[in-house]
N, C-alpha and C positions, 0 to 999 in steps of 0.2 A: 822895690820888689814889684813884680808884675802881680797884680791882684785880680782875682776873679770873684767879685762880690756875690755873684749868683750861686756859685758852688761852694764857696768857703774853702777852696783848695790851695790857698796861698802857700802853706808850708811845703807843698809839693814842688813849688818853683825851685827851691834850693836843692831838693832831691834830684830833680831833672838836671840842674846845673852840675851836680856832683857826678851823675852818670855821664854826662857829656864830657866833663873834664877827665874822668877816668878813661873813657874810650878814646879820647884824644891824647892820652898820656901827657896831659898838661899839668905838671906838678904844682905850679904856682896857682893855676885856676882851681885845682882840687883843694889846696890848702885854704884858699880864699873862701871856701864854702863854710869854714868853721870860725867860731869866735876865738880870740887869743887864749881865753881861759876855758875852752871847750873841755867837757868832762865825759870820758868814755867809761861806761860800766860794762863789764863782760861777765855776766852772772854765772856762766858755765865754767869760767876760769877767773875767779876774782883777783888773783894775784897779777893778772894781765891788765887790769883796769889802769887808767892813766888820766892825766890832766894836761891840757895845753896843745895848741896847734903846732908847736915845734915838734912834738912827738908824732903828730899826724904826718908832718913832713918826713920825718925819719922813717916811719912805717911805710908810707906810700912810695918813697924813693926806693926802698928795698924791694917792695912788691913789684913795682914797674921795671926795675932792673932784673929781677929774677924771673918775671913772666912778661917778656917783651911784647907779646901779642895779646895781652890781657884784654878781654871783652866783658863788659858788664851789661847784663840784661835785667831790666826791671819787670818782674813777673806780675806783681799785684801791688796796689797802693791804696791807702786809706788815710783819712784825716779826721782828727778829733781836736778841734780848736787849734792851738799852736803846735800840735803834735802830729807828725806824719809816720805812718807805718809803711814799710816797704819790704817786699819779698824780692830777693835777688838771686841771680845765678851768675857766677864769675867763671869764665872759661879761658883757656889758653894753653900754652906749652912752656914748661919751665926750661931754663937754660940747659939743664941736663937731658932734655928731650922727653921727660915724663909729662903726661897730661896734668893740667891744673884744673880742678873742678871744685868749686865751693858753692854751697847753697845756704840760704838762711834768711833771717829777717833782721831789720834794724828798726828801732823805734827812736825817733829823733825829736828833740824839742827845738823849735825854731824861734829865734829872737831877731827881729828885723829881717835881714837877708841872709842870716848865717845859722848854722847848726850850733846850739849852745851845749847840748848834751845828747848822749845816745846810750841806748841799751843795745848791745851788739850780740847777735846770735848767729853768726856766720861760722860754718864748720866745713872742713874738707868732706867731700862725699866719700863714703866707704861702702863699697859693694862687696861685702865679704861672704855673701851667699848664705848667711845665717837668716833663717826665717823668723817670723814674729813669735812663734811659740818658744823657740830656743832663746831668742833675745829676751823675752819676758822672764823665762825661767832663770836665765843668767842674771838679769837685773834683780830678780827677787832673791836669788841666792846671795847676792852681794848685800842686799838690804838685810836679809836674815842673819848673815854672818856678822854684820856690823851691830845688830841689835843686842842689847843686854839679854842674858839668858832668861831673865824674868819676863821679857817681852815676847819671847818665842812661843 
């Protein structure tokens, strides 16, 4: 791994490799960014969490086939020891002609030159015209409806 002892940004080397492989649509190079027993936790959709670089291969093969002009932009990045935080924007056009736009953050644990685990917070962008007041009211109504009557 290319190390930068002055900045302590070594974990970002693999994040940058991942971005380059994604933009080159190089599936083998992309999968090589992950350990064989890689663990992906998806807190907003826990049933989608998985383990293993073979699932990474299946996921990305489908993504690259479905969005043939996919482009990955790294918006912001930070490092805390062996952990890298990255804010992303993924754009492109799906095969059906619809625009593809996802934004979010990944938090990755790096071991050696590969990503060993990640917490994945990427979501499709939804511009539904609902303002913040309505969104908060809707979210609170869901919380209120789910709470036991004694808690309301």
